[in-house]
MARKEFI-866295 format. One line per 10 residues: their letters; for each residue x, y, z of C-alpha. Coordinates in pm, whole numbers. Each point is the difference from the previous one (the first is absolute). Layout:
<pts>
a	X Y Z  ...
</pts>
This chain:
<pts>
mktilvlgag	2102 2456 -1778  -216 -237 167  -55 -353 -109  -303 -207 14  -39 -362 6  -302 -216 -99  43 -353 26  -251 -194 -223  -178 67 -303  -297 -115 -76
lsassllryl	-308 127 -176  -120 188 308  313 190 -7  -4 165 -361  -229 347 77  297 15 331  305 -13 -262  -129 213 -242  -70 238 269  344 4 145
serlvsehwm	173 -37 -332  -154 323 -130  104 213 339  351 -101 12  172 311 -170  -245 265 188  66 -180 326  341 -112 -72  -35 -371 107  166 -323 -144
lkigntdiep	-261 -289 -36  110 -417 80  -249 -262 -120  98 -350 116  -265 -238 -154  51 -392 -101  -31 77 -345  130 357 -133  -42 -43 -378  -336 167 -43
ltakygsner	181 250 252  305 17 -221  -248 95 -306  -167 292 209  233 178 179  371 -172 -63  115 287 -185  -73 268 285  308 98 166  -136 44 315
iqlfkldasd	-179 -335 24  209 -302 91  -150 -339 -44  117 -358 166  -105 -336 11  -160 -72 354  -1 -311 216  -277 107 291  111 -247 249  373 54 -20
adqrrsviah	62 221 303  365 84 -141  -123 120 -320  -305 178 180  231 186 244  269 90 -227  -248 204 -219  -164 133 308  288 127 117  52 261 -283
adlvismlpa	-362 126 -3  -137 308 185  -350 -155 -16  -166 -343 -77  -341 -116 -160  -38 -345 -22  -258 -134 -214  111 -384 74  -305 -243 122  -93 85 372
kfhpevardc	178 -291 115  328 166 -36  -76 352 135  116 -77 340  343 -120 -67  38 325 -249  -87 196 299  242 -173 214  295 84 -226  -145 383 -41
idlrtnlitp	-12 40 385  375 -146 -4  87 212 -261  -208 286 116  -184 83 -333  -352 85 -12  -265 -238 -162  -309 -17 -145  -240 -325 -89  -321 2 -119
syvspvmkal	-128 -296 206  -161 -52 315  180 31 326  56 -343 74  36 -125 400  409 -43 -99  14 340 -132  -175 178 277  233 -198 229  274 234 -174
hdeaalkgvt	-124 321 123  175 57 323  359 -61 -158  -110 190 -336  -77 293 217  306 -34 229  214 36 -332  -231 245 -153  -123 -179 -299  -321 64 -138
ilnetgvdpg	-186 -330 -142  -278 132 -159  -218 -276 -104  -371 -14 -163  129 251 -224  -230 -132 -271  -388 23 -112  -150 -328 191  169 79 257  126 370 -33
idhmsamkim	-241 210 -171  -260 -105 192  195 119 309  70 319 -110  -331 116 -132  -204 -147 275  181 180 291  -10 300 -180  -315 12 66  -13 -124 329
dekreegatl	242 249 114  -219 297 -157  -303 -104 185  185 -78 304  116 355 39  -311 114 -76  -86 -178 338  -251 -272 -197  43 -382 142  8 -291 -280
kvfksfcggl	-294 -239 38  6 -183 -341  358 -100 -202  -27 -234 -329  276 -20 -255  -26 -189 -271  284 -85 -307  1 -150 -363  205 -74 -274  -194 -55 -319
iapesddnsw	-81 64 -311  -50 292 -193  -387 31 -153  108 27 -363  277 -315 50  -296 -162 176  -83 -295 -205  -50 -284 223  -306 -90 204  233 -9 319
hykftwnprn	96 359 -17  333 -66 50  382 -60 -94  288 -36 137  194 306 74  204 -134 322  103 -304 118  -186 -253 -91  21 -265 308  -106 276 213
vivagqggva	-320 33 -141  -42 -400 -7  75 -28 356  -179 343 126  -178 -30 367  143 -363 24  226 -83 331  -231 163 279  -322 196 55  -104 344 -91
afrqnkelky	-26 203 331  -145 344 30  -263 207 228  -378 86 -71  -169 235 215  231 -57 323  3 -423 -90  259 -223 -104  -108 -179 -300  187 -243 -167
ipysqlfkrt	-39 -155 -381  191 -340 -102  118 -97 -319  -297 -177 -79  -214 251 38  228 279 -150  -157 51 -303  -361 -14 75  53 260 262  68 321 -232
erfeidgygs	-154 352 8  -99 132 -296  73 357 -89  -43 255 -262  310 212 -218  -146 318 -231  61 -112 -354  159 -373 75  -331 -213 121  0 -224 298
fdgyanrdsl	284 -146 200  -17 -240 276  239 -2 296  120 -288 182  136 6 342  410 5 21  164 -285 286  50 265 291  -144 359 1  57 61 347
kyidiynide	364 33 70  -67 337 -189  -181 124 287  309 47 155  185 135 -291  -258 240 -74  -34 81 389  -422 -38 -63  -63 -176 361  -362 163 14
vetiyrgtlr	-59 -139 -420  -342 -218 47  67 -143 -375  295 -81 -124  7 -196 -325  259 -46 -270  -41 -216 -286  72 -91 -394  -204 148 -311  -120 -225 -284
kpdfcqgwdv	-280 27 -233  -316 -183 131  -7 -308 -240  399 -59 86  -100 -49 383  -295 -263 -87  231 -157 -240  264 -47 265  -235 -90 260  -78 -296 -238
lielgltdds	373 -103 -66  59 24 407  -329 -238 26  143 -234 -262  354 -27 207  175 89 -324  203 324 251  117 -253 200  415 -20 26  28 -228 303
yvlensrlls	85 -307 -213  137 -113 -335  -279 -159 -243  126 -382 -70  37 -9 -371  -127 355 -84  232 18 -270  -213 -264 -213  -294 236 71  -140 194 -260
prqllnaflp	-195 361 142  -323 -194 -93  96 -301 187  93 191 306  -322 182 49  -155 -304 -46  224 -165 239  -137 265 285  -406 -69 -112  -239 -261 138
yhpidsvevk	17 -329 -212  -276 -80 -219  36 -279 -291  -169 205 -269  -3 380 61  288 182 -170  222 257 166  -218 305 -110  -314 -172 152  182 -109 324
lkkflrtere	89 357 24  -301 171 -38  -163 -223 272  290 66 238  -30 376 -55  -382 -52 74  -293 221 -226  83 335 209  402 -21 -138  -30 -175 -346
hlvilfqeig	102 287 -202  328 -17 190  41 -298 -239  136 270 -277  286 55 234  135 -361 8  -25 -23 -385  170 324 -49  325 -93 192  21 -368 -177
ffngdvllfe	-160 -244 237  -189 -183 -243  324 -44 -237  60 -389 20  238 8 -310  340 179 155  191 -130 271  120 353 186  157 -116 337  372 -96 -63
qdaspaallq	17 -153 369  -224 -142 258  -79 295 213  -270 127 253  -319 105 -119  61 358 25  331 -14 -135  -218 -186 -277  -218 261 -17  260 285 14
illqgawilk	105 -193 -358  -314 20 -152  -65 359 108  270 121 -94  -29 -116 -401  -381 193 55  54 312 204  360 136 -197  18 353 -65  19 68 -366
psdkdmlvml	257 278 -150  -311 198 -78  -165 -76 327  -36 274 316  -53 -70 342  -174 192 269  61 48 372  -292 92 230  34 122 354  -288 122 237
hefefehpkg	-53 136 344  -313 43 188  27 211 334  -258 87 282  94 278 226  -202 131 270  32 375 115  -194 194 153  -266 107 -248  -74 -359 -94
rtkitssmva	188 -268 -208  180 46 -339  60 -304 -239  293 39 -268  84 -211 -257  323 32 -186  59 -169 -304  298 -21 -244  -24 -168 -343  340 -66 -213
lgednvftam	49 -74 -313  323 -210 -187  173 139 -299  53 -337 -148  95 -314 107  351 86 133  -95 324 161  -309 -142 180  -212 163 238  120 -213 247
sntvglpigi	372 51 -82  -72 414 12  -158 -6 321  253 -238 186  314 159 -152  -110 372 -10  -27 26 353  322 -212 106  187 255 -241  -131 257 127
iaklmlngys	54 -105 380  363 -75 -139  51 361 -99  -143 119 352  232 -213 151  324 142 -223  -104 356 100  11 -71 372  -315 -168 97  82 -242 351
npgvhipvqk	-188 -192 209  237 -259 146  -142 -347 85  -234 -211 -204  -302 228 -132  -307 -21 -227  -82 356 -152  -329 125 227  226 304 117  -63 370 -157
eiylpvlkel	329 40 -97  -14 -264 -239  -336 -54 -144  -61 360 -69  214 62 -284  -39 -332 -127  -352 21 -57  91 334 -135  210 -85 -278  -221 -330 -57
eefgikftdt	-227 241 -140  243 117 -239  -34 -338 -151  -413 -37 15  18 -190 311  -246 233 200  -303 -71 195  -364 123 -12  -151 56 334  -414 20 36
itein	-125 86 329  -339 -80 139  -173 139 338  -138 -250 196  -303 111 246
</pts>
């Protein structure tokens, strides 16, 4: 009997834990789950004799090593900062590891040692990154085998709200870490290649320079650039590509509204706003608008937006910026942190809400007979506010990969899932859960 150790059991782990727990008997597994709070887990899994729950202090190296020492496979759902430490423990103890997070420079530096000790560390195994790599590589490898040359690759993903639960003008609710949404795109420039030219978009312009897409049955989406698309040229082995662009999908009004928040300075996380604990949301907004002796906050905002963006006023009203009767902020904080508090109240998933995960790839391949465009899209809808589309698309591929690794898959070193041996079975099983891509092929003359 093999033991799986899951470190961290937040919202994004719910579908993973369900997948694993439903297969404990058939696969002859034991499951150990460590989390800071095990009370919710006890109610769900406490009576299962094949599941052991324990309180986890992720910063306690001795505790980490003691539980890893008795595991056949570790899945770390902890915050990304802990993954290199967990990886070092796994290398020392010769235990394979799966994480959903991007390969950081620190993690990448562990490759040689992991390979030397025969330890497989597989990262970027969720949805974005994860399913995006696997689904894209499947098409790229197929066309490469046919002798085609990749000229254009664009890839976008977005966690959004399902149409039936879309009841606000932003067309958005939080389905993952709110802070990551607030600070998305900050701390650098977006870098990509367009028609063989390097292009860069600074944060101040990120939500202005968007690209419009249509998905049948789901309407219009705007894509804004992710931070670094260029690193995937080597990862995907596509040196010949003339355009590569990876981004995030949102609804058009979201991008326009977020651009206004950036212009105002309300997404800035670099300083603490003095005495901000004494501000109502209305006073906070007013503090970032130009002074006028008699104009109301609403009038000043309209002037700031100018006529062409005046329709966005409703977005600010809906998230509570015109409320002057309450103090929401318990302590002084950065504008970004204050904005997060406000949005967490406005964009919460109700028990009856369902979310939506949208992924879209665009390829252009050159071959002896001409040029072919392939558009590949996937839309996944959540079951409820626990087994969300985000949780399913993050957790299910990780669970499937865990099964493959426990059944013999091995690739020692630090890797992401871009090999056929891993992405083909994962994508095939994901289709059983309704996570399936629809491809449209167009010949370009």
